[in-house]
N, CA, C and O atoms as a Tinker XYZ file with bonds, in Angstrom:
   548  protein
     1  N     96.967000  111.709000   42.135000    73     2
     2  CA    97.167000  111.296000   43.549000    64     1     3
     3  C     97.469000  110.840000   44.342000    63     2     4     5
     4  O     96.686000  110.632000   45.268000    81     3
     5  N     99.166000  110.327000   44.399000    73     3     6
     6  CA   100.451000  109.623000   44.870000    64     5     7
     7  C    100.694000  111.169000   45.254000    63     6     8     9
     8  O    100.855000  111.334000   46.463000    81     7
     9  N    100.755000  112.393000   44.426000    73     7    10
    10  CA   101.135000  113.467000   45.374000    64     9    11
    11  C    100.523000  114.404000   46.020000    63    10    12    13
    12  O    101.027000  115.420000   46.498000    81    11
    13  N     99.377000  114.058000   46.041000    73    11    14
    14  CA    98.603000  114.598000   47.096000    64    13    15
    15  C     98.661000  114.030000   48.136000    63    14    16    17
    16  O     98.651000  114.606000   49.224000    81    15
    17  N     98.758000  112.354000   47.909000    73    15    18
    18  CA    98.844000  111.661000   49.274000    64    17    19
    19  C     99.898000  111.845000   49.783000    63    18    20    21
    20  O    100.016000  111.646000   50.992000    81    19
    21  N    101.279000  112.401000   48.793000    73    19    22
    22  CA   102.408000  112.711000   50.074000    64    21    23
    23  C    102.522000  113.661000   50.425000    63    22    24    25
    24  O    103.299000  113.787000   51.371000    81    23
    25  N    101.804000  114.950000   49.870000    73    23    26
    26  CA   101.650000  116.048000   50.498000    64    25    27
    27  C    101.135000  116.411000   51.874000    63    26    28    29
    28  O    101.589000  117.024000   52.839000    81    27
    29  N     99.689000  115.613000   51.497000    73    27    30
    30  CA    99.251000  115.623000   53.154000    64    29    31
    31  C     99.860000  114.644000   54.312000    63    30    32    33
    32  O     99.542000  114.664000   55.501000    81    31
    33  N    100.727000  113.859000   53.740000    73    31    34
    34  CA   101.818000  112.970000   54.794000    64    33    35
    35  C    102.595000  114.063000   55.255000    63    34    36    37
    36  O    102.296000  114.138000   56.447000    81    35
    37  N    103.598000  115.148000   54.947000    73    35    38
    38  CA   104.189000  115.640000   54.876000    64    37    39
    39  C    103.838000  116.863000   55.867000    63    38    40    41
    40  O    104.392000  117.261000   56.891000    81    39
    41  N    102.631000  117.329000   55.118000    73    39    42
    42  CA   102.023000  118.276000   56.334000    64    41    43
    43  C    101.417000  117.812000   57.538000    63    42    44    45
    44  O    101.313000  118.545000   58.521000    81    43
    45  N    100.958000  116.474000   57.509000    73    43    46
    46  CA   100.863000  116.294000   58.845000    64    45    47
    47  C    101.771000  115.813000   59.896000    63    46    48    49
    48  O    101.457000  115.616000   61.069000    81    47
    49  N    102.766000  115.668000   59.438000    73    47    50
    50  CA   103.799000  115.235000   59.794000    64    49    51
    51  C    104.694000  116.591000   60.482000    63    50    52    53
    52  O    105.282000  116.242000   61.506000    81    51
    53  N    104.847000  117.665000   60.214000    73    51    54
    54  CA   104.644000  118.763000   60.445000    64    53    55
    55  C    104.269000  119.311000   60.842000    63    54    56    57
    56  O    104.896000  120.350000   61.046000    81    55
    57  N    102.987000  119.209000   61.323000    73    55    58
    58  CA   102.257000  119.871000   62.116000    64    57    59
    59  C    102.018000  118.943000   63.441000    63    58    60    61
    60  O    101.408000  119.363000   64.424000    81    59
    61  N    102.448000  117.925000   63.367000    73    59    62
    62  CA   102.525000  116.977000   64.205000    64    61    63
    63  C    103.869000  117.333000   65.137000    63    62    64    65
    64  O    103.717000  117.415000   66.356000    81    63
    65  N    104.939000  117.504000   64.655000    73    63    66
    66  CA   106.276000  117.632000   65.017000    64    65    67
    67  C    106.052000  119.159000   65.842000    63    66    68    69
    68  O    106.472000  119.383000   66.978000    81    67
    69  N    105.199000  120.249000   64.882000    73    67    70
    70  CA   104.918000  121.431000   65.763000    64    69    71
    71  C    104.453000  121.530000   67.231000    63    70    72    73
    72  O    105.069000  122.014000   68.181000    81    71
    73  N    103.169000  120.937000   67.203000    73    71    74
    74  CA   102.647000  120.395000   68.145000    64    73    75
    75  C    102.943000  119.695000   69.417000    63    74    76    77
    76  O    102.662000  120.045000   70.563000    81    75
    77  N    103.677000  118.447000   68.921000    73    75    78
    78  CA   104.710000  117.861000   70.043000    64    77    79
    79  C    105.829000  119.162000   70.775000    63    78    80    81
    80  O    106.142000  119.186000   71.965000    81    79
    81  N    106.311000  120.214000   69.676000    73    79    82
    82  CA   107.228000  120.613000   70.510000    64    81    83
    83  C    106.869000  121.602000   71.486000    63    82    84    85
    84  O    107.376000  121.800000   72.590000    81    83
    85  N    105.577000  122.408000   70.714000    73    83    86
    86  CA   104.696000  123.488000   71.421000    64    85    87
    87  C    104.244000  122.521000   72.862000    63    86    88    89
    88  O    103.834000  123.135000   73.847000    81    87
    89  N    104.329000  121.287000   72.895000    73    87    90
    90  CA   103.577000  120.717000   74.008000    64    89    91
    91  C    105.040000  120.278000   75.067000    63    90    92    93
    92  O    104.746000  120.259000   76.262000    81    91
    93  N    105.835000  120.095000   74.897000    73    91    94
    94  CA   107.063000  120.284000   75.457000    64    93    95
    95  C    107.805000  120.947000   75.885000    63    94    96    97
    96  O    108.800000  120.604000   76.524000    81    95
    97  N    107.354000  122.384000   75.527000    73    95    98
    98  CA   107.558000  123.684000   75.297000    64    97    99
    99  C    107.124000  124.062000   76.768000    63    98   100   101
   100  O    107.846000  124.525000   77.651000    81    99
   101  N    105.662000  123.733000   76.837000    73    99   102
   102  CA   104.472000  124.397000   77.753000    64   101   103
   103  C    104.809000  123.245000   78.987000    63   102   104   105
   104  O    104.458000  123.659000   80.092000    81   103
   105  N    105.296000  122.164000   78.994000    73   103   106
   106  CA   105.488000  120.973000   79.990000    64   105   107
   107  C    106.612000  121.728000   80.506000    63   106   108   109
   108  O    106.565000  122.226000   81.631000    81   107
   109  N    107.727000  121.854000   79.666000    73   107   110
   110  CA   109.097000  122.448000   81.035000    64   109   111
   111  C    108.532000  124.038000   81.499000    63   110   112   113
   112  O    109.043000  124.680000   82.416000    81   111
   113  N    107.567000  124.435000   80.800000    73   111   114
   114  CA   107.434000  126.171000   81.454000    64   113   115
   115  C    106.971000  125.260000   83.052000    63   114   116   117
   116  O    107.633000  125.376000   84.083000    81   115
   117  N    105.901000  124.514000   82.947000    73   115   118
   118  CA   105.811000  124.031000   84.350000    64   117   119
   119  C    106.994000  123.958000   85.621000    63   118   120   121
   120  O    107.172000  124.643000   86.628000    81   119
   121  N    107.574000  122.982000   85.139000    73   119   122
   122  CA   109.010000  122.978000   85.784000    64   121   123
   123  C    109.763000  124.092000   86.129000    63   122   124   125
   124  O    110.317000  124.246000   87.217000    81   123
   125  N    109.778000  124.848000   85.219000    73   123   126
   126  CA   110.992000  125.755000   84.896000    64   125   127
   127  C    109.838000  127.214000   86.144000    63   126   128   129
   128  O    110.256000  127.933000   87.051000    81   127
   129  N    108.714000  127.104000   85.691000    73   127   130
   130  CA   108.156000  128.388000   87.032000    64   129   131
   131  C    108.047000  128.033000   88.112000    63   130   132   133
   132  O    108.003000  128.795000   89.077000    81   131
   133  N    107.960000  126.398000   88.179000    73   131   134
   134  CA   108.342000  125.856000   89.655000    64   133   135
   135  C    109.719000  126.343000   90.449000    63   134   136   137
   136  O    109.805000  126.896000   91.546000    81   135
   137  N    110.811000  125.933000   89.485000    73   135   138
   138  CA   112.331000  126.380000   89.883000    64   137   139
   139  C    112.017000  127.560000   90.176000    63   138   140   141
   140  O    112.444000  127.620000   91.329000    81   139
   141  N    111.680000  128.309000   90.010000    73   139   142
   142  CA   111.856000  130.115000   89.816000    64   141   143
   143  C    111.357000  130.376000   90.821000    63   142   144   145
   144  O    111.939000  131.233000   91.487000    81   143
   145  N    110.216000  129.842000   91.327000    73   143   146
   146  CA   109.796000  130.340000   91.981000    64   145   147
   147  C    109.763000  129.866000   93.285000    63   146   148   149
   148  O    109.142000  130.395000   94.207000    81   147
   149  N    110.542000  128.713000   93.358000    73   147   150
   150  CA   110.677000  127.755000   94.666000    64   149   151
   151  C    112.300000  128.604000   94.933000    63   150   152   153
   152  O    112.628000  128.730000   96.113000    81   151
   153  N    113.321000  129.191000   93.792000    73   151   154
   154  CA   114.300000  129.840000   94.623000    64   153   155
   155  C    114.060000  130.841000   94.859000    63   154   156   157
   156  O    114.817000  131.382000   95.665000    81   155
   157  N    112.827000  131.708000   94.279000    73   155   158
   158  CA   112.692000  132.890000   95.088000    64   157   159
   159  C    112.132000  132.885000   96.260000    63   158   160   161
   160  O    112.353000  133.887000   96.939000    81   159
   161  N    111.485000  132.086000   96.710000    73   159   162
   162  CA   110.484000  132.083000   98.048000    64   161   163
   163  C    111.618000  131.387000   98.961000    63   162   164   165
   164  O    111.406000  131.652000  100.145000    81   163
   165  N    112.828000  130.527000   98.761000    73   163   166
   166  CA   113.194000  129.825000   99.422000    64   165   167
   167  C    114.748000  130.861000   99.545000    63   166   168   169
   168  O    115.693000  130.400000  100.186000    81   167
   169  N    114.853000  132.099000   98.946000    73   167   170
   170  CA   115.813000  132.828000   98.779000    64   169   171
   171  C    117.460000  132.183000   98.328000    63   170   172   173
   172  O    118.555000  132.432000   98.833000    81   171
   173  N    117.243000  131.654000   97.660000    73   171   174
   174  CA   118.422000  130.719000   97.122000    64   173   175
   175  C    119.108000  131.278000   96.291000    63   174   176   177
   176  O    118.606000  132.209000   95.662000    81   175
   177  N    120.377000  130.901000   96.056000    73   175   178
   178  CA   121.364000  131.671000   95.047000    64   177   179
   179  C    120.778000  131.229000   93.848000    63   178   180   181
   180  O    120.602000  132.069000   92.965000    81   179
   181  N    120.342000  129.701000   93.597000    73   179   182
   182  CA   120.139000  129.059000   92.435000    64   181   183
   183  C    119.620000  128.035000   92.615000    63   182   184   185
   184  O    118.953000  127.710000   93.597000    81   183
   185  N    119.980000  127.144000   91.272000    73   183   186
   186  CA   119.078000  125.704000   91.591000    64   185   187
   187  C    120.266000  124.791000   92.286000    63   186   188   189
   188  O    121.489000  124.921000   92.226000    81   187
   189  N    119.502000  123.884000   92.921000    73   187   190
   190  CA   120.248000  123.006000   93.601000    64   189   191
   191  C    119.481000  121.592000   93.598000    63   190   192   193
   192  O    118.459000  121.630000   92.912000    81   191
   193  N    119.746000  120.332000   94.219000    73   191   194
   194  CA   119.096000  119.565000   93.953000    64   193   195
   195  C    118.090000  119.447000   94.778000    63   194   196   197
   196  O    117.408000  118.565000   94.256000    81   195
   197  N    117.465000  119.844000   95.925000    73   195   198
   198  CA   116.246000  120.180000   96.658000    64   197   199
   199  C    115.148000  120.455000   95.703000    63   198   200   201
   200  O    114.005000  119.998000   95.688000    81   199
   201  N    115.856000  121.484000   94.729000    73   199   202
   202  CA   114.702000  122.364000   93.924000    64   201   203
   203  C    114.400000  121.803000   92.620000    63   202   204   205
   204  O    113.467000  122.204000   91.924000    81   203
   205  N    115.204000  120.863000   92.293000    73   203   206
   206  CA   114.924000  119.822000   90.924000    64   205   207
   207  C    113.700000  118.580000   91.674000    63   206   208   209
   208  O    112.596000  118.235000   91.253000    81   207
   209  N    114.412000  118.178000   92.831000    73   207   210
   210  CA   113.781000  117.291000   93.636000    64   209   211
   211  C    112.134000  117.597000   93.475000    63   210   212   213
   212  O    111.260000  116.848000   93.037000    81   211
   213  N    112.051000  118.679000   93.880000    73   211   214
   214  CA   110.359000  119.572000   94.264000    64   213   215
   215  C    110.015000  119.484000   92.930000    63   214   216   217
   216  O    109.272000  118.575000   92.560000    81   215
   217  N    110.429000  120.259000   92.196000    73   215   218
   218  CA   109.807000  120.447000   90.959000    64   217   219
   219  C    109.405000  119.705000   89.961000    63   218   220   221
   220  O    108.456000  119.858000   89.192000    81   219
   221  N    110.419000  118.666000   90.052000    73   219   222
   222  CA   110.211000  117.685000   89.112000    64   221   223
   223  C    108.648000  116.762000   89.889000    63   222   224   225
   224  O    107.513000  116.607000   89.440000    81   223
   225  N    109.153000  116.412000   90.909000    73   223   226
   226  CA   107.938000  115.798000   91.702000    64   225   227
   227  C    106.682000  116.437000   90.975000    63   226   228   229
   228  O    106.022000  115.959000   90.052000    81   227
   229  N    106.505000  117.830000   91.739000    73   227   230
   230  CA   105.453000  118.430000   91.339000    64   229   231
   231  C    104.874000  118.125000   89.850000    63   230   232   233
   232  O    103.790000  117.615000   89.565000    81   231
   233  N    105.601000  118.448000   89.237000    73   231   234
   234  CA   105.016000  118.374000   87.658000    64   233   235
   235  C    104.733000  117.065000   87.056000    63   234   236   237
   236  O    103.837000  116.897000   86.229000    81   235
   237  N    105.510000  116.142000   87.483000    73   235   238
   238  CA   104.990000  114.520000   86.972000    64   237   239
   239  C    103.965000  114.297000   87.649000    63   238   240   241
   240  O    103.165000  113.464000   87.223000    81   239
   241  N    103.666000  115.103000   89.107000    73   239   242
   242  CA   102.253000  114.242000   89.491000    64   241   243
   243  C    101.302000  115.002000   88.775000    63   242   244   245
   244  O    100.150000  114.574000   88.834000    81   243
   245  N    101.587000  116.459000   87.830000    73   243   246
   246  CA   100.600000  117.096000   86.684000    64   245   247
   247  C    100.414000  115.970000   85.308000    63   246   248   249
   248  O     99.420000  115.889000   84.586000    81   247
   249  N    101.300000  115.404000   85.238000    73   247   250
   250  CA   101.983000  114.711000   84.127000    64   249   251
   251  C    100.867000  112.875000   84.130000    63   250   252   253
   252  O    100.252000  112.224000   83.285000    81   251
   253  N    101.071000  112.792000   85.114000    73   251   254
   254  CA   100.590000  111.368000   85.877000    64   253   255
   255  C     98.804000  111.496000   85.860000    63   254   256   257
   256  O     97.954000  110.737000   85.396000    81   255
   257  N     98.722000  112.502000   86.416000    73   255   258
   258  CA    97.174000  112.363000   86.198000    64   257   259
   259  C     96.441000  112.797000   84.698000    63   258   260   261
   260  O     95.329000  112.360000   84.404000    81   259
   261  N     96.963000  113.415000   84.087000    73   259   262
   262  CA    96.825000  113.086000   82.555000    64   261   263
   263  C     96.826000  112.127000   81.839000    63   262   264   265
   264  O     96.035000  111.847000   80.938000    81   263
   265  N     98.635000  111.006000   82.580000    73   263   266
   266  CA    98.270000  109.821000   81.994000    64   265   267
   267  C     96.777000  109.026000   82.640000    63   266   268   269
   268  O     96.215000  108.101000   82.055000    81   267
   269  N     96.499000  109.385000   83.433000    73   267   270
   270  CA    95.242000  108.494000   84.209000    64   269   271
   271  C     93.985000  109.036000   83.054000    63   270   272   273
   272  O     93.360000  108.200000   82.401000    81   271
   273  N     93.794000  110.134000   82.951000    73   271   274
   274  CA    93.176000  110.997000   82.324000    64   273   275
   275  C     92.592000  110.341000   81.107000    63   274   276   277
   276  O     91.438000  109.941000   80.954000    81   275
   277  N     93.897000  110.293000   80.025000    73   275   278
   278  CA    94.119000  109.825000   78.592000    64   277   279
   279  C     93.863000  108.204000   78.463000    63   278   280   281
   280  O     93.364000  107.664000   77.476000    81   279
   281  N     94.309000  107.531000   79.671000    73   279   282
   282  CA    93.928000  106.232000   79.597000    64   281   283
   283  C     92.487000  106.037000   79.969000    63   282   284   285
   284  O     92.246000  104.834000   80.068000    81   283
   285  N     91.642000  106.653000   80.164000    73   283   286
   286  CA    90.496000  106.379000   80.816000    64   285   287
   287  C     89.825000  106.929000   79.411000    63   286   288   289
   288  O     89.080000  106.106000   78.880000    81   287
   289  N     89.890000  107.493000   79.104000    73   287   290
   290  CA    89.738000  108.437000   77.360000    64   289   291
   291  C     89.556000  107.309000   76.532000    63   290   292   293
   292  O     88.402000  106.982000   76.256000    81   291
   293  N     90.733000  106.508000   75.988000    73   291   294
   294  CA    90.874000  105.707000   75.642000    64   293   295
   295  C     89.853000  104.407000   75.857000    63   294   296   297
   296  O     89.160000  103.862000   74.998000    81   295
   297  N     89.973000  104.090000   77.240000    73   295   298
   298  CA    89.248000  103.130000   77.835000    64   297   299
   299  C     87.680000  102.921000   77.334000    63   298   300   301
   300  O     87.175000  101.840000   77.031000    81   299
   301  N     87.032000  104.224000   77.321000    73   299   302
   302  CA    85.828000  104.744000   76.773000    64   301   303
   303  C     85.736000  104.711000   75.157000    63   302   304   305
   304  O     84.790000  104.158000   74.596000    81   303
   305  N     86.805000  105.354000   74.435000    73   303   306
   306  CA    86.554000  105.524000   73.292000    64   305   307
   307  C     86.800000  103.892000   72.435000    63   306   308   309
   308  O     86.296000  103.669000   71.334000    81   307
   309  N     87.548000  103.006000   73.093000    73   307   310
   310  CA    87.572000  101.419000   73.001000    64   309   311
   311  C     86.177000  100.721000   73.449000    63   310   312   313
   312  O     85.671000   99.673000   73.046000    81   311
   313  N     85.786000  101.526000   74.285000    73   311   314
   314  CA    84.287000  100.581000   74.343000    64   313   315
   315  C     83.381000  100.860000   73.671000    63   314   316   317
   316  O     82.527000  100.004000   73.438000    81   315
   317  N     83.267000  102.346000   73.065000    73   315   318
   318  CA    82.317000  102.929000   72.238000    64   317   319
   319  C     82.443000  102.118000   70.609000    63   318   320   321
   320  O     81.443000  101.812000   69.959000    81   319
   321  N     83.909000  101.856000   70.131000    73   319   322
   322  CA    84.385000  101.402000   69.181000    64   321   323
   323  C     84.573000   99.712000   68.996000    63   322   324   325
   324  O     85.162000   99.071000   68.125000    81   323
   325  N     83.788000   99.265000   70.238000    73   323   326
   326  CA    83.876000   97.623000   70.443000    64   325   327
   327  C     84.925000   97.274000   69.639000    63   326   328   329
   328  O     85.059000   96.647000   68.588000    81   327
   329  N     85.910000   98.074000   70.719000    73   327   330
   330  CA    87.660000   97.350000   70.334000    64   329   331
   331  C     88.260000   97.065000   71.496000    63   330   332   333
   332  O     89.352000   97.627000   71.403000    81   331
   333  N     88.197000   96.481000   72.631000    73   331   334
   334  CA    88.265000   95.791000   73.770000    64   333   335
   335  C     89.982000   96.252000   73.329000    63   334   336   337
   336  O     90.733000   97.204000   73.540000    81   335
   337  N     90.024000   95.059000   72.670000    73   335   338
   338  CA    91.674000   94.234000   72.649000    64   337   339
   339  C     92.708000   95.946000   72.031000    63   338   340   341
   340  O     93.884000   95.697000   71.765000    81   339
   341  N     92.437000   96.915000   71.911000    73   339   342
   342  CA    92.849000   98.151000   71.544000    64   341   343
   343  C     93.425000   98.879000   73.314000    63   342   344   345
   344  O     94.504000   99.317000   73.710000    81   343
   345  N     92.056000   98.693000   73.977000    73   343   346
   346  CA    92.448000   99.264000   75.467000    64   345   347
   347  C     93.381000   98.263000   76.339000    63   346   348   349
   348  O     94.079000   98.592000   77.298000    81   347
   349  N     93.219000   96.849000   75.734000    73   347   350
   350  CA    94.494000   96.133000   76.871000    64   349   351
   351  C     95.807000   96.099000   76.096000    63   350   352   353
   352  O     96.865000   96.043000   76.722000    81   351
   353  N     95.792000   96.130000   74.754000    73   351   354
   354  CA    96.974000   96.334000   73.774000    64   353   355
   355  C     97.856000   97.697000   74.503000    63   354   356   357
   356  O     99.059000   97.701000   74.766000    81   355
   357  N     96.923000   98.758000   74.718000    73   355   358
   358  CA    97.452000  100.121000   75.585000    64   357   359
   359  C     97.987000   99.932000   76.747000    63   358   360   361
   360  O     99.135000  100.319000   76.967000    81   359
   361  N     97.116000   99.197000   77.841000    73   359   362
   362  CA    97.528000   99.089000   78.903000    64   361   363
   363  C     98.792000   98.018000   78.960000    63   362   364   365
   364  O     99.485000   98.014000   79.977000    81   363
   365  N     99.015000   97.350000   78.161000    73   363   366
   366  CA   100.398000   96.439000   78.378000    64   365   367
   367  C    101.270000   97.320000   77.883000    63   366   368   369
   368  O    102.343000   97.281000   78.485000    81   367
   369  N    101.226000   98.036000   77.087000    73   367   370
   370  CA   102.064000   98.725000   76.884000    64   369   371
   371  C    102.248000   99.825000   77.390000    63   370   372   373
   372  O    102.813000  100.639000   76.660000    81   371
   373  N    101.943000  100.184000   78.494000    73   371   374
   374  CA   101.581000  100.919000   79.619000    64   373   375
   375  C    102.582000  100.368000   80.909000    63   374   376   377
   376  O    103.343000  100.983000   81.655000    81   375
   377  N    102.253000   99.072000   80.821000    73   375   378
   378  CA   103.205000   98.406000   82.171000    64   377   379
   379  C    104.359000   98.407000   81.389000    63   378   380   381
   380  O    105.268000   98.987000   81.983000    81   379
   381  N    104.683000   97.991000   80.302000    73   379   382
   382  CA   106.102000   97.866000   79.795000    64   381   383
   383  C    106.734000   99.262000   79.922000    63   382   384   385
   384  O    107.501000   99.419000   80.872000    81   383
   385  N    106.553000  100.120000   79.235000    73   383   386
   386  CA   106.683000  101.489000   79.668000    64   385   387
   387  C    107.280000  102.064000   81.206000    63   386   388   389
   388  O    108.397000  102.538000   81.409000    81   387
   389  N    106.174000  101.864000   82.207000    73   387   390
   390  CA   106.781000  101.796000   83.539000    64   389   391
   391  C    107.955000  101.314000   83.979000    63   390   392   393
   392  O    108.782000  101.784000   84.760000    81   391
   393  N    107.902000  100.057000   83.218000    73   391   394
   394  CA   108.957000   98.746000   83.605000    64   393   395
   395  C    110.511000  100.018000   82.948000    63   394   396   397
   396  O    111.109000  100.710000   83.773000    81   395
   397  N    110.771000  100.045000   81.858000    73   395   398
   398  CA   111.367000  101.001000   81.099000    64   397   399
   399  C    111.889000  102.277000   81.856000    63   398   400   401
   400  O    113.090000  102.420000   82.087000    81   399
   401  N    111.366000  102.786000   82.064000    73   399   402
   402  CA   110.869000  104.324000   82.581000    64   401   403
   403  C    111.698000  104.298000   84.124000    63   402   404   405
   404  O    112.601000  105.029000   84.531000    81   403
   405  N    111.024000  103.192000   84.760000    73   403   406
   406  CA   112.053000  102.556000   86.572000    64   405   407
   407  C    113.759000  102.420000   85.582000    63   406   408   409
   408  O    114.717000  103.188000   85.672000    81   407
   409  N    113.655000  101.483000   84.920000    73   407   410
   410  CA   115.165000  101.300000   84.710000    64   409   411
   411  C    116.031000  102.543000   84.188000    63   410   412   413
   412  O    117.235000  102.579000   84.441000    81   411
   413  N    115.461000  103.473000   83.521000    73   411   414
   414  CA   116.200000  104.226000   82.281000    64   413   415
   415  C    116.442000  105.006000   83.335000    63   414   416   417
   416  O    117.591000  105.269000   83.690000    81   415
   417  N    115.137000  105.552000   84.076000    73   415   418
   418  CA   115.997000  106.648000   85.333000    64   417   419
   419  C    117.171000  106.284000   86.081000    63   418   420   421
   420  O    118.259000  106.856000   86.157000    81   419
   421  N    116.665000  105.015000   86.727000    73   419   422
   422  CA   117.716000  104.532000   87.457000    64   421   423
   423  C    119.366000  104.698000   86.805000    63   422   424   425
   424  O    120.179000  105.377000   87.432000    81   423
   425  N    119.703000  104.106000   85.680000    73   423   426
   426  CA   120.519000  104.684000   84.748000    64   425   427
   427  C    120.930000  105.789000   85.115000    63   426   428   429
   428  O    121.779000  105.948000   85.993000    81   427
   429  N    120.340000  106.735000   84.446000    73   427   430
   430  CA   120.419000  108.137000   84.585000    64   429   431
   431  C    120.667000  108.481000   86.026000    63   430   432   433
   432  O    121.650000  109.217000   86.113000    81   431
   433  N    120.075000  108.185000   87.279000    73   431   434
   434  CA   120.088000  108.550000   88.477000    64   433   435
   435  C    121.889000  108.213000   88.908000    63   434   436   437
   436  O    122.645000  108.934000   89.559000    81   435
   437  N    122.155000  106.927000   88.298000    73   435   438
   438  CA   123.547000  106.473000   88.714000    64   437   439
   439  C    124.520000  106.973000   87.977000    63   438   440   441
   440  O    125.526000  107.417000   88.530000    81   439
   441  N    124.401000  106.984000   86.767000    73   439   442
   442  CA   125.598000  107.720000   85.560000    64   441   443
   443  C    125.650000  109.328000   85.476000    63   442   444   445
   444  O    126.603000  110.062000   85.212000    81   443
   445  N    124.689000  109.548000   85.701000    73   443   446
   446  CA   124.506000  111.051000   85.003000    64   445   447
   447  C    124.727000  111.727000   86.247000    63   446   448   449
   448  O    125.640000  112.545000   86.358000    81   447
   449  N    123.974000  111.449000   87.164000    73   447   450
   450  CA   124.068000  112.360000   88.672000    64   449   451
   451  C    122.137000  111.989000   89.483000    63   450   452   453
   452  O    121.055000  111.627000   89.023000    81   451
   453  N    122.558000  112.278000   90.535000    73   451   454
   454  CA   121.194000  112.013000   91.673000    64   453   455
   455  C    120.146000  113.279000   91.552000    63   454   456   457
   456  O    119.124000  113.026000   92.191000    81   455
   457  N    120.112000  114.463000   90.968000    73   455   458
   458  CA   119.292000  114.826000   90.340000    64   457   459
   459  C    118.180000  114.015000   89.084000    63   458   460   461
   460  O    116.952000  114.098000   89.057000    81   459
   461  N    119.208000  113.141000   87.986000    73   459   462
   462  CA   118.066000  112.721000   87.410000    64   461   463
   463  C    117.255000  111.532000   87.924000    63   462   464   465
   464  O    116.795000  110.905000   86.970000    81   463
   465  N    116.965000  111.074000   88.962000    73   463   466
   466  CA   116.529000  110.423000   89.925000    64   465   467
   467  C    114.725000  111.130000   90.423000    63   466   468   469
   468  O    113.866000  110.673000   91.177000    81   467
   469  N    114.773000  112.361000   89.597000    73   467   470
   470  CA   113.364000  112.665000   89.730000    64   469   471
   471  C    113.395000  113.529000   88.417000    63   470   472   473
   472  O    112.300000  113.549000   87.855000    81   471
   473  N    114.454000  114.294000   87.751000    73   471   474
   474  CA   114.001000  114.752000   86.217000    64   473   475
   475  C    113.650000  113.603000   85.281000    63   474   476   477
   476  O    112.596000  113.526000   84.649000    81   475
   477  N    114.334000  112.995000   85.267000    73   475   478
   478  CA   113.791000  111.938000   84.296000    64   477   479
   479  C    112.409000  111.202000   84.350000    63   478   480   481
   480  O    111.721000  111.337000   83.338000    81   479
   481  N    111.862000  110.403000   85.425000    73   479   482
   482  CA   110.612000  109.850000   85.479000    64   481   483
   483  C    109.778000  111.390000   85.120000    63   482   484   485
   484  O    108.776000  111.154000   84.446000    81   483
   485  N    109.930000  112.647000   85.363000    73   483   486
   486  CA   109.151000  114.057000   84.341000    64   485   487
   487  C    109.195000  114.128000   83.362000    63   486   488   489
   488  O    108.283000  114.583000   82.672000    81   487
   489  N    110.364000  113.669000   82.903000    73   487   490
   490  CA   110.773000  113.953000   81.314000    64   489   491
   491  C    110.038000  112.658000   80.735000    63   490   492   493
   492  O    109.117000  113.115000   80.059000    81   491
   493  N    110.012000  111.792000   80.696000    73   491   494
   494  CA   109.598000  110.452000   80.556000    64   493   495
   495  C    107.623000  110.469000   80.404000    63   494   496   497
   496  O    106.896000  110.092000   79.485000    81   495
   497  N    107.288000  111.120000   81.833000    73   495   498
   498  CA   105.982000  111.191000   81.750000    64   497   499
   499  C    105.227000  112.112000   80.620000    63   498   500   501
   500  O    104.292000  111.878000   79.854000    81   499
   501  N    106.175000  113.440000   80.892000    73   499   502
   502  CA   105.955000  114.504000   79.819000    64   501   503
   503  C    105.225000  114.043000   78.595000    63   502   504   505
   504  O    104.109000  114.104000   78.078000    81   503
   505  N    106.656000  113.453000   78.353000    73   503   506
   506  CA   106.587000  112.744000   76.377000    64   505   507
   507  C    105.617000  111.475000   76.583000    63   506   508   509
   508  O    105.207000  111.166000   75.464000    81   507
   509  N    104.951000  110.398000   77.814000    73   507   510
   510  CA   104.474000  109.662000   77.431000    64   509   511
   511  C    102.888000  110.476000   77.327000    63   510   512   513
   512  O    102.144000  109.968000   76.488000    81   511
   513  N    102.431000  111.437000   77.943000    73   511   514
   514  CA   101.528000  112.081000   77.687000    64   513   515
   515  C    101.193000  112.665000   76.493000    63   514   516   517
   516  O    100.028000  112.691000   76.096000    81   515
   517  N    102.291000  113.229000   75.768000    73   515   518
   518  CA   102.401000  113.469000   74.291000    64   517   519
   519  C    101.764000  112.263000   73.454000    63   518   520   521
   520  O    100.923000  112.465000   72.578000    81   519
   521  N    102.335000  110.719000   73.870000    73   519   522
   522  CA   102.245000  109.565000   72.961000    64   521   523
   523  C    100.756000  109.106000   73.074000    63   522   524   525
   524  O    100.291000  108.562000   72.072000    81   523
   525  N     99.768000  109.289000   74.408000    73   523   526
   526  CA    98.836000  108.894000   74.516000    64   525   527
   527  C     98.086000  109.815000   73.664000    63   526   528   529
   528  O     97.442000  109.549000   72.650000    81   527
   529  N     98.263000  110.890000   74.211000    73   527   530
   530  CA    97.535000  112.086000   73.299000    64   529   531
   531  C     97.113000  111.623000   71.983000    63   530   532   533
   532  O     95.926000  111.711000   71.669000    81   531
   533  N     98.345000  110.932000   70.848000    73   531   534
   534  CA    97.889000  110.200000   69.712000    64   533   535
   535  C     96.632000  109.024000   69.536000    63   534   536   537
   536  O     95.786000  108.759000   68.682000    81   535
   537  N     96.984000  108.569000   70.679000    73   535   538
   538  CA    95.839000  107.451000   70.310000    64   537   539
   539  C     94.086000  108.285000   70.812000    63   538   540   541
   540  O     93.120000  107.922000   70.142000    81   539
   541  N     93.924000  108.984000   71.575000    73   539   542
   542  CA    92.925000  109.775000   71.897000    64   541   543
   543  C     92.433000  110.254000   70.156000    63   542   544   545
   544  O     91.689000  109.576000   69.446000    81   543
   545  N     93.114000  111.655000   69.739000    73   543   546
   546  CA    92.820000  112.045000   68.543000    64   545   547
   547  C     92.909000  111.713000   67.269000    63   546   548
   548  O     92.448000  112.457000   66.403000    81   547
């Protein structure tokens, strides 16, 4: 029985990791497609800080909409399951996550470079979507 349980855990972890990797690739595709399109439309020689800003902001807006939708799904699930404390706990972590992202991305912008002011929040929002999906499924 222990071997079966261990096998299930390993399979689940492997599957979860693969899904997460696919999700991240799809998310970066949104950003990368925007970069390619913007460079082409503006007839640029390559990527620059302005392109990073435009595309990171565009992708981040999409992730923020997904975050709101996921939080709403969690709220509905929590009500259906009669677990209001679950939703409140996730909202608390969401507030703390926002503070973390603000500070972390400020650090990245200051010490890595100015494009990180836009790119870092986009990355963090993409990762948060994956995190919140785990609460819904």
